[in-house]
Backbone of each chain as ProteinMPNN parsed JSONL, in Angstrom:
{"seq_chain_A": "MNAVGWVSGVMLGIAGLLTTVHVIRARNLVDRAVGVDMLVAVILNGLAVGIAVSENDLVAALLLIIGLLAFLGSVTIARYIEERGP", "coords_chain_A": {"N_chain_A": [[0.841, -1.33, -0.27], [2.14, 1.385, 0.568], [3.85, 1.835, -1.63], [1.559, 2.078, -3.442], [0.826, 4.478, -2.217], [2.609, 5.993, -2.622], [2.737, 6.026, -5.442], [0.171, 7.552, -5.975], [1.039, 9.744, -4.72], [2.999, 11.063, -6.572], [1.367, 11.528, -8.522], [-0.26, 13.023, -7.693], [0.904, 15.646, -7.105], [2.275, 16.115, -9.671], [0.012, 16.877, -10.314], [-0.534, 19.113, -8.956], [1.048, 21.119, -9.458], [0.747, 21.933, -12.026], [-1.597, 23.024, -12.18], [-0.682, 25.214, -10.582], [0.872, 26.211, -11.762], [-0.948, 26.923, -13.938], [-2.076, 28.685, -12.938], [-0.521, 31.158, -12.722], [0.068, 31.559, -14.678], [-2.611, 32.243, -15.993], [-5.297, 34.087, -17.998], [-7.286, 36.007, -17.19], [-9.914, 36.655, -15.048], [-11.418, 34.591, -14.688], [-9.961, 31.811, -15.503], [-8.615, 32.053, -13.645], [-9.59, 31.714, -11.4], [-10.87, 28.918, -11.776], [-8.54, 27.55, -11.864], [-7.728, 27.914, -9.032], [-10.189, 26.478, -7.865], [-9.814, 23.916, -9.352], [-7.337, 23.036, -7.862], [-8.394, 22.727, -5.372], [-9.541, 20.784, -5.456], [-7.543, 19.204, -6.061], [-5.771, 18.691, -3.745], [-7.908, 17.946, -1.794], [-7.813, 15.112, -2.88], [-5.541, 14.687, -2.102], [-6.0, 14.524, 0.534], [-7.695, 12.355, 0.77], [-6.124, 10.16, -0.037], [-3.862, 9.997, 1.702], [-5.42, 9.609, 3.911], [-6.375, 7.108, 3.189], [-3.888, 5.683, 2.288], [-3.215, 5.589, 5.524], [-4.24, 4.334, 6.993], [-5.869, 6.089, 9.05], [-8.303, 8.153, 10.382], [-8.454, 11.022, 10.866], [-8.079, 12.974, 9.82], [-10.448, 13.418, 8.19], [-12.694, 14.933, 8.72], [-11.686, 17.417, 7.876], [-11.953, 17.475, 4.986], [-14.397, 18.269, 4.354], [-14.772, 20.853, 5.451], [-12.682, 22.084, 3.748], [-13.925, 21.701, 1.514], [-16.605, 23.066, 1.746], [-15.814, 25.607, 2.309], [-14.321, 25.786, -0.383], [-16.154, 26.176, -2.124], [-17.689, 28.027, -1.075], [-15.391, 30.178, -1.666], [-15.385, 30.173, -4.356], [-17.768, 30.374, -5.503], [-18.236, 33.624, -4.784], [-16.014, 35.151, -5.531], [-17.396, 34.323, -8.302], [-19.429, 36.185, -8.235], [-18.686, 38.537, -7.995], [-17.099, 38.474, -10.158], [-19.078, 39.153, -11.832], [-20.029, 41.461, -11.897], [-17.842, 42.969, -12.444], [-16.318, 42.665, -14.407], [-14.163, 40.455, -16.39]], "CA_chain_A": [[0.09, -0.034, 0.103], [3.293, 2.578, 0.585], [3.922, 1.957, -2.851], [0.701, 2.816, -4.185], [0.716, 5.541, -1.954], [3.403, 6.849, -3.484], [2.671, 6.757, -7.203], [-0.129, 8.464, -6.185], [1.137, 10.969, -4.662], [3.552, 11.753, -7.025], [0.531, 12.254, -9.9], [-1.392, 14.31, -7.518], [1.821, 16.315, -7.096], [2.575, 16.937, -10.363], [-1.206, 17.678, -10.889], [-1.042, 20.16, -7.906], [2.257, 22.084, -10.648], [0.32, 22.159, -13.247], [-1.981, 23.682, -11.781], [-0.291, 25.837, -10.193], [1.547, 27.368, -13.326], [-1.945, 27.535, -14.83], [-2.973, 30.321, -11.803], [0.018, 32.098, -12.073], [0.049, 32.15, -15.796], [-3.92, 32.381, -16.305], [-4.8, 35.344, -18.439], [-7.876, 36.537, -17.26], [-9.686, 35.754, -13.443], [-12.442, 33.181, -14.582], [-9.41, 31.216, -15.664], [-7.542, 31.662, -12.134], [-10.939, 30.913, -10.02], [-11.434, 27.736, -12.446], [-7.35, 26.772, -11.114], [-7.898, 27.556, -7.725], [-10.997, 24.913, -7.973], [-8.716, 22.361, -9.471], [-6.336, 23.332, -6.807], [-8.799, 22.702, -4.135], [-9.862, 19.421, -5.995], [-6.191, 18.133, -5.908], [-5.888, 18.925, -1.895], [-8.725, 16.824, -1.476], [-7.41, 14.503, -3.231], [-4.319, 14.578, -1.317], [-6.407, 14.104, 1.788], [-8.15, 11.098, 0.825], [-5.134, 9.176, -0.079], [-3.442, 10.129, 2.924], [-6.377, 8.744, 4.807], [-6.514, 5.516, 2.987], [-2.673, 4.592, 3.085], [-2.563, 5.402, 6.779], [-5.912, 4.037, 7.638], [-6.407, 7.11, 10.398], [-9.804, 9.474, 9.925], [-8.152, 12.437, 12.086], [-8.168, 14.734, 8.788], [-11.445, 13.125, 7.691], [-13.434, 16.652, 8.802], [-10.459, 18.232, 6.092], [-12.585, 17.38, 3.788], [-15.889, 18.594, 4.706], [-14.497, 21.98, 6.116], [-12.117, 22.828, 2.724], [-14.926, 21.346, 0.249], [-17.371, 24.297, 1.744], [-14.752, 26.595, 1.625], [-13.609, 26.363, -1.972], [-17.847, 26.489, -2.98], [-17.963, 29.721, -0.617], [-14.96, 30.844, -2.028], [-15.995, 30.343, -5.975], [-19.053, 31.371, -5.633], [-18.108, 34.723, -4.549], [-15.331, 35.188, -6.729], [-18.584, 34.526, -9.278], [-20.472, 37.54, -7.895], [-17.503, 39.448, -7.893], [-16.436, 38.549, -12.08], [-20.239, 39.274, -12.944], [-19.962, 42.956, -11.678], [-16.545, 44.229, -12.457], [-15.375, 41.827, -15.174], [-13.224, 39.499, -16.385]], "C_chain_A": [[1.097, 1.749, -0.011], [3.313, 3.026, -0.838], [2.837, 2.476, -3.555], [0.497, 4.57, -3.847], [1.519, 6.408, -2.891], [3.425, 7.463, -4.718], [1.646, 7.543, -6.775], [-0.585, 10.133, -5.797], [2.273, 11.902, -5.289], [3.016, 12.427, -8.714], [0.676, 13.395, -9.209], [-0.274, 15.561, -7.304], [2.395, 16.919, -8.467], [1.269, 17.645, -10.822], [-1.367, 19.04, -10.339], [-0.052, 20.933, -8.82], [1.743, 22.498, -11.136], [-0.572, 22.898, -12.918], [-2.059, 24.739, -11.014], [0.769, 27.65, -10.938], [0.47, 27.487, -13.316], [-2.318, 28.549, -14.18], [-1.922, 30.805, -11.911], [0.181, 32.323, -13.483], [-1.662, 32.669, -16.883], [-4.147, 34.05, -16.831], [-5.936, 36.498, -17.995], [-8.274, 35.962, -15.621], [-10.834, 34.787, -13.386], [-11.192, 32.324, -14.538], [-8.6, 31.033, -14.428], [-8.533, 30.955, -11.439], [-11.111, 29.18, -10.698], [-9.661, 27.257, -11.778], [-7.428, 26.479, -9.709], [-9.403, 26.0, -7.557], [-10.504, 23.639, -8.187], [-8.267, 22.041, -8.213], [-6.647, 22.809, -5.874], [-8.757, 20.912, -4.315], [-8.299, 18.338, -5.581], [-6.115, 17.939, -4.199], [-6.27, 17.984, -1.758], [-8.659, 15.302, -1.768], [-6.417, 13.488, -2.884], [-4.556, 13.8, -0.276], [-6.829, 12.78, 2.05], [-7.443, 9.937, 0.409], [-4.08, 9.121, 1.187], [-4.249, 9.543, 3.928], [-6.75, 7.168, 4.696], [-5.289, 4.722, 3.374], [-2.442, 4.768, 4.513], [-3.494, 4.964, 7.799], [-6.303, 4.825, 9.644], [-7.706, 7.727, 9.562], [-9.064, 10.458, 10.81], [-8.885, 13.596, 11.148], [-9.622, 14.303, 8.114], [-12.887, 14.342, 7.218], [-13.149, 17.226, 7.655], [-11.679, 18.579, 5.545], [-13.823, 17.97, 3.747], [-15.353, 20.46, 4.627], [-13.952, 22.468, 4.611], [-13.191, 22.686, 1.443], [-15.846, 22.924, 0.496], [-16.487, 25.85, 1.288], [-14.808, 27.22, 0.613], [-15.037, 26.758, -2.179], [-18.082, 28.128, -2.277], [-17.118, 30.749, -1.828], [-15.32, 31.427, -3.815], [-16.983, 31.03, -6.169], [-18.984, 32.883, -5.652], [-17.295, 35.401, -5.231], [-16.6, 35.252, -8.132], [-19.253, 35.923, -9.187], [-19.911, 38.726, -8.42], [-17.03, 39.778, -9.226], [-17.721, 39.582, -12.298], [-20.398, 41.063, -13.065], [-18.96, 43.922, -11.856], [-15.945, 43.522, -13.632], [-14.484, 40.968, -15.176], [-11.572, 39.521, -16.055]], "O_chain_A": [[0.758, 2.827, -0.5], [2.966, 4.129, -1.26], [3.101, 3.38, -4.347], [0.209, 5.509, -4.59], [1.146, 7.273, -3.682], [3.785, 8.569, -5.123], [1.943, 8.686, -7.123], [-1.419, 11.002, -6.054], [2.555, 13.032, -4.892], [3.539, 13.147, -9.563], [1.286, 14.413, -9.534], [-0.842, 16.651, -7.376], [2.917, 18.034, -8.472], [1.256, 18.675, -11.497], [-2.023, 19.942, -10.859], [-0.738, 21.93, -9.044], [1.849, 23.723, -11.09], [-0.395, 23.929, -13.567], [-3.126, 25.265, -10.696], [1.057, 28.841, -10.816], [0.248, 28.406, -12.527], [-2.936, 29.422, -14.79], [-1.823, 31.339, -10.806], [0.503, 33.495, -13.682], [-1.761, 33.199, -17.99], [-3.53, 35.014, -16.378], [-5.74, 37.68, -18.277], [-7.549, 35.209, -14.971], [-11.209, 34.243, -12.347], [-11.088, 31.878, -13.395], [-7.982, 29.993, -14.2], [-8.405, 29.827, -10.964], [-11.502, 28.306, -9.924], [-9.815, 26.317, -10.999], [-7.293, 25.381, -9.17], [-9.271, 24.837, -7.174], [-10.646, 22.604, -7.534], [-8.624, 21.071, -7.545], [-5.772, 22.283, -5.187], [-8.193, 20.068, -3.619], [-8.142, 17.236, -5.054], [-6.482, 16.903, -3.643], [-5.552, 16.999, -1.586], [-9.249, 14.432, -1.127], [-6.295, 12.28, -3.087], [-3.917, 12.8, 0.051], [-6.573, 12.116, 3.055], [-7.968, 8.824, 0.445], [-3.571, 8.044, 1.498], [-3.677, 8.949, 4.842], [-7.171, 6.348, 5.511], [-5.196, 3.762, 4.139], [-1.467, 4.146, 4.935], [-3.527, 5.149, 9.015], [-6.695, 4.396, 10.729], [-7.92, 7.702, 8.351], [-9.623, 10.361, 11.902], [-9.68, 14.512, 11.36], [-9.933, 15.16, 7.287], [-13.599, 14.55, 6.236], [-13.88, 17.508, 6.705], [-12.295, 19.644, 5.598], [-14.203, 18.103, 2.584], [-15.677, 21.151, 3.662], [-14.709, 23.289, 4.093], [-13.223, 23.507, 0.526], [-15.809, 23.804, -0.363], [-16.548, 26.701, 0.4], [-15.091, 28.391, 0.361], [-15.111, 27.95, -2.476], [-18.529, 29.118, -2.856], [-17.6, 31.609, -2.565], [-15.446, 32.554, -4.293], [-17.122, 32.058, -6.832], [-19.653, 33.455, -6.512], [-17.774, 36.445, -5.676], [-16.612, 36.239, -8.868], [-19.524, 36.607, -10.174], [-20.43, 39.635, -9.068], [-16.64, 40.895, -9.565], [-17.535, 40.674, -12.834], [-20.771, 41.722, -14.035], [-18.97, 45.131, -11.621], [-14.801, 43.926, -13.842], [-13.94, 40.617, -14.129], [-10.915, 38.482, -16.121]]}, "seq_chain_B": "MNTFVDVLAAVLMVSGSALALIAAIGLFRMPDAYSRIHVATKPATLAVVFTVGAAVLRVPGLAPTTKLLLAVLLQFWTAPVASHMLGRAAHASGLRPTEPWVVDDLETAEADAGEIDTEPTGGDVGTAGDDT", "coords_chain_B": {"N_chain_B": [[-10.582, -11.999, 1.286], [-9.78, -9.597, 2.493], [-7.291, -9.068, 0.938], [-8.477, -8.54, -1.079], [-9.815, -6.334, -1.172], [-8.65, -4.616, -0.564], [-6.71, -4.429, -2.928], [-8.709, -3.465, -4.727], [-9.24, -1.126, -3.329], [-6.319, -0.104, -3.925], [-6.318, 0.068, -6.57], [-8.528, 2.214, -7.302], [-7.415, 4.777, -5.73], [-5.089, 4.815, -7.648], [-6.403, 5.333, -10.024], [-7.685, 7.315, -8.994], [-6.153, 9.519, -8.914], [-4.618, 9.938, -11.107], [-6.885, 10.754, -13.109], [-7.054, 13.14, -11.681], [-4.673, 14.589, -12.486], [-4.859, 14.043, -15.59], [-6.909, 15.663, -15.511], [-5.506, 18.602, -14.835], [-3.814, 18.466, -16.474], [-5.332, 18.696, -18.703], [-6.094, 21.375, -18.337], [-4.322, 22.869, -19.613], [-4.306, 22.006, -21.761], [-6.712, 22.911, -23.059], [-9.26, 25.339, -25.166], [-9.905, 27.273, -24.649], [-11.704, 29.646, -21.881], [-14.07, 28.662, -21.015], [-14.426, 25.681, -21.28], [-12.106, 25.028, -19.915], [-13.891, 25.505, -18.099], [-14.946, 22.833, -18.067], [-13.364, 21.144, -18.012], [-12.306, 21.54, -15.257], [-14.25, 20.537, -13.568], [-15.687, 17.698, -13.6], [-14.056, 15.706, -14.269], [-12.011, 16.284, -11.987], [-14.213, 15.87, -9.839], [-14.504, 13.134, -10.249], [-12.728, 12.071, -9.277], [-12.452, 12.608, -7.077], [-14.291, 11.655, -5.99], [-13.443, 8.748, -6.413], [-10.814, 8.485, -4.962], [-11.753, 9.209, -2.428], [-13.791, 6.855, -1.964], [-11.858, 5.152, -2.005], [-10.467, 5.53, 0.432], [-12.73, 4.844, 2.046], [-13.025, 2.131, 1.953], [-10.893, 1.285, 3.092], [-10.847, 2.354, 5.531], [-12.443, 1.383, 8.458], [-15.51, 1.105, 10.11], [-18.196, 3.436, 11.322], [-18.498, 5.927, 12.425], [-16.509, 7.43, 10.565], [-17.038, 6.458, 7.683], [-19.435, 8.026, 7.561], [-18.541, 10.345, 7.478], [-17.003, 11.007, 5.287], [-18.493, 9.62, 3.606], [-20.476, 12.265, 3.578], [-18.598, 13.637, 2.547], [-18.414, 13.075, -0.497], [-20.436, 13.656, -1.4], [-21.48, 16.256, -0.378], [-19.117, 17.658, -2.272], [-20.418, 16.515, -4.6], [-22.873, 18.368, -4.489], [-21.775, 21.126, -4.687], [-20.237, 21.151, -6.806], [-21.167, 21.624, -9.109], [-22.7, 23.716, -8.538], [-20.837, 25.471, -8.005], [-19.552, 25.805, -10.693], [-21.367, 26.549, -12.763], [-22.05, 29.328, -12.137], [-19.995, 30.505, -12.326], [-19.314, 29.905, -14.509], [-21.616, 31.393, -15.711], [-21.235, 33.598, -14.784], [-18.473, 34.656, -16.264], [-19.844, 35.026, -18.728], [-21.391, 37.08, -18.032], [-20.088, 38.983, -18.031], [-18.903, 39.694, -20.414], [-17.036, 37.74, -21.402], [-15.721, 35.999, -23.877], [-15.68, 33.167, -25.636], [-12.989, 31.063, -27.974], [-13.44, 30.481, -30.463], [-16.26, 30.564, -32.34], [-19.89, 30.933, -30.808], [-21.664, 27.826, -31.078], [-24.112, 27.531, -30.275], [-26.34, 29.933, -28.087], [-28.502, 29.884, -26.118], [-28.43, 31.576, -23.422], [-28.165, 33.962, -24.157], [-30.159, 35.059, -25.921], [-32.246, 34.416, -24.111], [-31.585, 35.941, -22.049], [-31.758, 38.53, -23.43], [-35.013, 38.679, -24.472], [-35.69, 38.605, -21.602], [-35.392, 40.899, -20.862], [-36.612, 42.842, -22.47], [-38.882, 42.247, -21.496], [-38.845, 42.69, -18.975], [-38.077, 45.242, -18.42], [-39.385, 47.177, -19.686], [-42.079, 47.839, -18.26], [-40.959, 49.061, -16.012], [-39.695, 51.555, -16.525], [-41.593, 52.782, -18.14], [-43.508, 53.498, -15.932], [-41.754, 55.012, -14.58], [-41.395, 57.042, -16.684], [-44.301, 58.268, -16.683], [-44.567, 58.787, -14.276], [-42.471, 60.822, -13.655], [-44.084, 62.571, -15.67], [-46.086, 63.603, -14.413], [-45.24, 64.876, -12.362]], "CA_chain_B": [[-11.141, -11.111, 1.016], [-9.194, -8.561, 3.036], [-6.557, -8.526, 0.073], [-9.619, -8.159, -2.505], [-10.552, -4.994, -0.79], [-6.959, -3.768, -0.309], [-6.374, -4.452, -4.461], [-9.928, -2.602, -5.298], [-8.539, 0.355, -2.824], [-5.304, 0.718, -4.236], [-6.625, 0.377, -7.792], [-9.362, 3.378, -7.202], [-6.476, 5.766, -5.474], [-4.364, 5.229, -8.81], [-7.061, 5.892, -11.013], [-8.457, 8.668, -8.89], [-5.04, 10.356, -9.164], [-4.474, 9.626, -12.889], [-7.854, 11.534, -13.532], [-6.51, 14.139, -11.04], [-3.159, 14.699, -13.365], [-5.348, 14.382, -16.492], [-7.435, 17.685, -15.613], [-4.421, 19.165, -14.781], [-2.78, 18.05, -18.084], [-6.456, 19.47, -19.549], [-6.745, 22.946, -17.84], [-3.607, 23.317, -20.466], [-5.011, 21.725, -23.159], [-8.207, 23.739, -23.55], [-8.828, 26.787, -25.843], [-10.5, 29.155, -23.718], [-12.268, 29.562, -20.117], [-15.73, 27.403, -20.829], [-13.569, 24.325, -21.633], [-11.411, 24.693, -18.635], [-14.602, 25.065, -16.318], [-15.741, 22.056, -17.943], [-12.572, 20.048, -17.472], [-11.764, 21.519, -13.969], [-15.464, 20.315, -12.701], [-15.838, 16.76, -13.943], [-12.636, 14.498, -14.011], [-11.71, 16.578, -10.679], [-15.381, 15.56, -9.219], [-14.921, 11.907, -10.046], [-10.895, 11.728, -8.711], [-12.239, 12.733, -5.295], [-15.175, 10.354, -5.284], [-12.554, 7.629, -6.644], [-9.976, 8.595, -3.697], [-12.946, 9.138, -0.876], [-13.851, 5.548, -2.246], [-10.385, 4.027, -1.462], [-10.268, 5.811, 1.663], [-13.892, 4.335, 2.68], [-12.864, 0.586, 1.968], [-9.43, 0.815, 3.964], [-10.935, 2.82, 6.855], [-13.537, 0.833, 8.848], [-16.123, 1.859, 11.431], [-19.097, 3.897, 11.258], [-18.185, 7.472, 11.737], [-15.59, 8.086, 9.095], [-17.48, 6.238, 6.616], [-20.238, 8.847, 7.036], [-17.763, 11.213, 6.83], [-16.27, 10.421, 3.62], [-19.474, 10.043, 1.667], [-20.511, 13.253, 3.314], [-17.952, 14.642, 1.514], [-18.598, 13.179, -1.568], [-22.258, 14.366, -1.438], [-20.926, 18.106, -0.381], [-18.96, 17.735, -3.601], [-21.41, 16.287, -5.747], [-23.619, 19.246, -4.536], [-21.246, 22.352, -4.583], [-19.338, 21.681, -7.874], [-21.848, 22.237, -10.434], [-23.286, 25.074, -8.832], [-19.895, 26.711, -8.699], [-19.066, 26.069, -12.124], [-21.967, 27.018, -13.047], [-22.064, 30.185, -10.831], [-18.465, 30.934, -13.006], [-19.973, 30.269, -16.519], [-22.419, 32.419, -16.033], [-20.537, 35.807, -14.624], [-17.958, 34.482, -17.418], [-20.83, 35.167, -19.815], [-22.395, 37.743, -17.911], [-18.783, 40.467, -17.604], [-18.606, 39.634, -21.71], [-16.142, 36.86, -22.049], [-15.958, 35.132, -25.22], [-15.017, 31.809, -26.723], [-11.914, 31.682, -28.711], [-14.536, 30.066, -31.585], [-17.832, 31.561, -32.204], [-20.881, 30.314, -30.218], [-22.904, 27.237, -31.991], [-25.616, 27.939, -29.96], [-26.305, 30.393, -27.018], [-29.792, 29.926, -25.415], [-28.754, 32.356, -22.268], [-28.161, 35.482, -24.509], [-31.577, 35.226, -26.788], [-32.746, 33.959, -22.952], [-31.426, 37.626, -21.774], [-32.884, 39.381, -24.232], [-36.123, 38.795, -24.108], [-36.436, 38.841, -20.129], [-34.628, 42.504, -21.182], [-37.966, 43.333, -22.936], [-40.106, 42.343, -20.433], [-38.69, 43.422, -17.526], [-37.292, 46.495, -18.565], [-40.669, 48.352, -20.277], [-43.033, 48.006, -17.463], [-40.33, 50.168, -14.886], [-39.387, 52.467, -17.554], [-42.875, 53.144, -18.33], [-44.05, 53.881, -14.65], [-41.018, 56.282, -14.107], [-41.751, 57.969, -17.348], [-45.361, 58.894, -16.23], [-44.316, 59.628, -12.866], [-42.086, 62.485, -14.169], [-44.74, 63.657, -16.345], [-47.313, 63.96, -13.947], [-45.033, 66.35, -11.524]], "C_chain_B": [[-10.834, -9.571, 1.624], [-7.978, -8.017, 2.296], [-6.763, -8.203, -0.926], [-9.566, -6.853, -2.348], [-9.535, -3.876, -0.707], [-6.326, -3.693, -2.171], [-7.208, -3.329, -4.608], [-9.37, -1.127, -4.441], [-7.568, 1.06, -3.679], [-5.597, 1.092, -5.961], [-8.096, 2.107, -8.049], [-8.108, 4.335, -6.697], [-5.63, 5.953, -6.697], [-4.909, 5.884, -9.491], [-7.731, 7.495, -10.843], [-7.399, 9.605, -9.003], [-4.712, 10.506, -10.445], [-5.835, 10.673, -13.229], [-7.349, 13.201, -12.639], [-5.572, 15.257, -11.76], [-3.964, 14.579, -14.925], [-6.163, 15.418, -16.242], [-6.666, 18.68, -15.401], [-4.103, 19.374, -15.955], [-4.226, 19.182, -19.277], [-6.574, 20.895, -19.241], [-5.264, 23.363, -19.096], [-3.67, 23.531, -21.955], [-6.064, 22.908, -23.915], [-8.044, 24.421, -24.205], [-9.247, 27.823, -24.94], [-11.18, 28.562, -22.285], [-13.185, 28.826, -20.207], [-15.454, 26.343, -20.795], [-12.983, 23.849, -20.19], [-12.38, 24.363, -17.673], [-14.643, 23.788, -16.21], [-14.582, 21.06, -17.521], [-11.908, 20.225, -16.197], [-13.186, 20.815, -12.856], [-15.612, 18.63, -12.712], [-14.733, 15.82, -13.719], [-12.698, 15.033, -12.685], [-12.837, 15.874, -9.491], [-15.099, 13.658, -9.111], [-13.561, 11.417, -9.632], [-11.614, 11.722, -7.149], [-13.064, 11.587, -5.17], [-14.189, 8.771, -5.748], [-11.144, 7.604, -5.159], [-10.694, 8.462, -2.138], [-13.27, 7.453, -0.815], [-12.69, 4.577, -1.459], [-10.482, 4.196, -0.101], [-11.106, 5.172, 2.476], [-13.486, 2.709, 3.102], [-11.422, 0.576, 2.699], [-9.92, 1.44, 5.34], [-12.01, 2.391, 7.426], [-14.139, 1.353, 10.089], [-17.19, 3.112, 10.666], [-19.316, 5.594, 10.531], [-17.158, 8.329, 10.686], [-16.275, 7.346, 7.906], [-18.533, 7.492, 6.624], [-19.914, 10.007, 6.739], [-17.122, 11.981, 5.718], [-17.085, 10.611, 2.858], [-19.991, 11.275, 2.387], [-20.226, 14.296, 2.138], [-17.867, 14.582, 0.058], [-19.611, 13.794, -2.058], [-22.096, 16.199, -1.842], [-20.295, 18.202, -1.896], [-19.9, 17.748, -4.883], [-22.378, 17.874, -5.862], [-23.271, 20.586, -4.975], [-20.462, 22.595, -6.13], [-20.078, 21.869, -8.941], [-22.532, 23.258, -9.847], [-22.075, 26.255, -8.81], [-19.429, 26.979, -9.728], [-19.9, 26.498, -12.763], [-22.095, 28.866, -12.928], [-20.884, 31.228, -12.329], [-18.72, 30.91, -14.367], [-20.409, 30.928, -16.559], [-21.964, 34.155, -15.835], [-19.335, 35.49, -15.746], [-19.029, 34.966, -18.434], [-21.395, 36.651, -19.719], [-21.095, 38.892, -18.703], [-18.4, 40.053, -19.296], [-17.396, 39.244, -22.39], [-16.648, 35.884, -23.352], [-15.166, 33.873, -25.343], [-13.915, 32.107, -27.278], [-12.551, 30.873, -29.809], [-15.776, 30.528, -31.283], [-18.874, 30.434, -31.57], [-21.631, 29.532, -31.585], [-24.434, 27.164, -31.832], [-25.371, 28.573, -28.085], [-27.409, 30.827, -26.308], [-29.096, 31.239, -24.28], [-28.687, 33.915, -22.931], [-30.011, 35.624, -25.249], [-32.384, 35.097, -25.015], [-33.107, 35.794, -22.177], [-31.833, 38.279, -22.173], [-34.217, 39.272, -24.553], [-36.678, 38.853, -22.813], [-35.967, 40.509, -19.982], [-35.949, 43.165, -21.112], [-38.662, 43.148, -22.313], [-39.927, 43.061, -19.453], [-38.268, 44.805, -17.708], [-38.648, 47.684, -19.203], [-41.272, 48.888, -18.949], [-42.368, 49.305, -16.42], [-40.182, 51.329, -15.888], [-40.801, 53.404, -18.28], [-43.522, 53.971, -17.092], [-42.613, 55.305, -13.986], [-40.838, 57.094, -14.861], [-43.12, 58.802, -16.974], [-45.171, 59.426, -15.378], [-43.753, 61.039, -13.244], [-43.052, 63.312, -14.966], [-45.583, 64.192, -15.714], [-46.828, 65.09, -12.892], [-44.948, 67.58, -12.462]], "O_chain_B": [[-11.485, -8.573, 1.314], [-7.495, -6.927, 2.605], [-5.98, -7.721, -1.744], [-9.283, -6.147, -3.316], [-9.632, -2.651, -0.77], [-5.507, -2.828, -2.482], [-6.677, -2.219, -4.639], [-9.134, -0.119, -5.106], [-7.651, 2.212, -4.106], [-5.205, 2.12, -6.511], [-8.235, 2.763, -9.081], [-7.676, 4.819, -7.743], [-5.343, 7.12, -6.964], [-4.433, 6.966, -9.836], [-8.082, 8.369, -11.636], [-7.823, 10.736, -9.241], [-4.504, 11.686, -10.732], [-5.383, 11.657, -13.816], [-7.4, 14.269, -13.249], [-5.689, 16.477, -11.643], [-3.36, 15.38, -15.638], [-5.991, 16.3, -17.084], [-7.081, 19.779, -15.77], [-4.121, 20.497, -16.458], [-4.054, 19.999, -20.182], [-7.233, 21.584, -20.019], [-5.396, 24.539, -19.436], [-3.398, 24.37, -22.814], [-6.047, 23.49, -24.999], [-6.855, 24.68, -24.392], [-8.863, 28.964, -24.686], [-11.161, 27.429, -21.805], [-13.229, 28.06, -19.244], [-16.277, 25.667, -20.179], [-13.207, 22.826, -19.542], [-12.273, 23.532, -16.772], [-14.518, 23.207, -15.132], [-14.858, 20.184, -16.701], [-11.066, 19.402, -15.837], [-13.079, 20.658, -11.64], [-15.658, 18.21, -11.556], [-14.781, 15.157, -12.683], [-13.439, 14.37, -11.959], [-12.418, 15.42, -8.426], [-15.422, 12.998, -8.123], [-13.376, 10.202, -9.7], [-11.312, 10.932, -6.254], [-12.766, 10.64, -4.443], [-14.517, 7.731, -5.176], [-10.779, 6.57, -4.6], [-10.332, 7.873, -1.119], [-13.044, 6.819, 0.216], [-12.743, 3.653, -0.649], [-10.578, 3.207, 0.626], [-10.672, 4.813, 3.571], [-13.599, 2.199, 4.217], [-10.929, -0.551, 2.751], [-9.345, 0.998, 6.335], [-12.963, 3.02, 6.966], [-13.498, 1.925, 10.97], [-16.914, 3.595, 9.568], [-19.714, 6.169, 9.518], [-17.153, 9.479, 10.248], [-15.881, 7.874, 6.866], [-18.51, 8.089, 5.547], [-20.558, 10.75, 5.998], [-16.867, 13.155, 5.45], [-17.038, 11.285, 1.829], [-20.118, 11.956, 1.369], [-20.802, 15.088, 1.392], [-17.454, 15.504, -0.644], [-19.606, 14.432, -3.111], [-22.347, 16.956, -2.78], [-20.962, 18.818, -2.727], [-20.079, 18.571, -5.782], [-22.586, 18.447, -6.931], [-24.113, 21.274, -5.55], [-20.147, 23.689, -6.598], [-19.474, 22.388, -9.88], [-23.137, 23.917, -10.693], [-22.117, 27.395, -9.275], [-18.913, 28.068, -9.982], [-19.404, 27.083, -13.725], [-22.248, 29.482, -13.983], [-21.115, 32.259, -12.962], [-18.393, 31.749, -15.206], [-20.046, 31.693, -17.452], [-22.19, 35.244, -16.361], [-19.239, 36.559, -16.349], [-18.324, 35.588, -19.228], [-21.758, 37.343, -20.67], [-21.279, 39.466, -19.776], [-17.178, 40.166, -19.397], [-16.807, 39.77, -23.334], [-17.695, 35.279, -23.583], [-13.966, 33.811, -25.078], [-13.581, 33.292, -27.252], [-11.544, 30.322, -30.253], [-16.241, 30.822, -30.182], [-18.718, 29.233, -31.787], [-22.03, 30.05, -32.628], [-25.411, 26.938, -32.547], [-24.687, 28.08, -27.188], [-27.442, 31.974, -25.862], [-29.673, 32.242, -24.7], [-29.091, 34.901, -22.315], [-30.841, 36.418, -24.805], [-33.241, 35.967, -24.863], [-34.106, 36.469, -21.928], [-32.525, 39.005, -21.46], [-34.506, 40.299, -25.167], [-37.876, 39.087, -22.659], [-36.254, 41.18, -18.991], [-36.398, 43.819, -20.171], [-39.528, 44.022, -22.35], [-40.675, 43.952, -19.051], [-38.178, 45.426, -16.648], [-38.611, 48.903, -19.037], [-41.092, 50.035, -18.54], [-43.031, 50.288, -16.088], [-41.061, 52.159, -15.654], [-40.768, 54.518, -18.803], [-44.025, 55.071, -17.321], [-42.743, 56.205, -13.156], [-40.232, 58.084, -14.453], [-43.012, 60.028, -16.971], [-45.477, 60.618, -15.339], [-44.361, 62.108, -13.176], [-42.955, 64.538, -15.006], [-46.046, 65.248, -16.145], [-47.565, 66.006, -12.528], [-44.798, 68.707, -11.991]]}, "name": "protein", "num_of_chains": 2, "seq": "MNAVGWVSGVMLGIAGLLTTVHVIRARNLVDRAVGVDMLVAVILNGLAVGIAVSENDLVAALLLIIGLLAFLGSVTIARYIEERGPMNTFVDVLAAVLMVSGSALALIAAIGLFRMPDAYSRIHVATKPATLAVVFTVGAAVLRVPGLAPTTKLLLAVLLQFWTAPVASHMLGRAAHASGLRPTEPWVVDDLETAEADAGEIDTEPTGGDVGTAGDDT"}
């Protein structure tokens, strides 16, 4: 299970790096918000893989909290873009 | 039985991580913001479902399972709403795709609603100004 965890961790790390590069290089605010959304999904994946490898559910509540915070952030940015422009 | 569950969890973990990686690559491959919204929502949600499913298989007990399934349910509720809001905001702020629209129902719907909405209020303001 450790080797599988390493493989998943490396893939998620590359995904997080690519997403960060995309957020930095984004041309408008919509692209940036999409990138941050994707980054949150990668973080949720990493937490879930950590739970599965360690068989320890100490951070299970973090999945709920981070998902809800990301949703509130995305909706707020969307309202902001609607008024201000991309 | 136990090894079978472990192998299933491993497969779910790796395929979920691979989906996240594919979605991250898709952010670079897609041509405009609308297709990027698509690629950042659906594969990412499926990736979360897969990896959390692996965690559910690995961690026994009712309380962790409830928490993890609630996280998946929350993702299913919030991800479409958030991406819909982003797409609507992009459309309202005048962002256009690199290729012209094939169908743009929101534009025509907003034009129709605008005609219906603005006419009575405009008329009211006009008559009120005329009376005084």
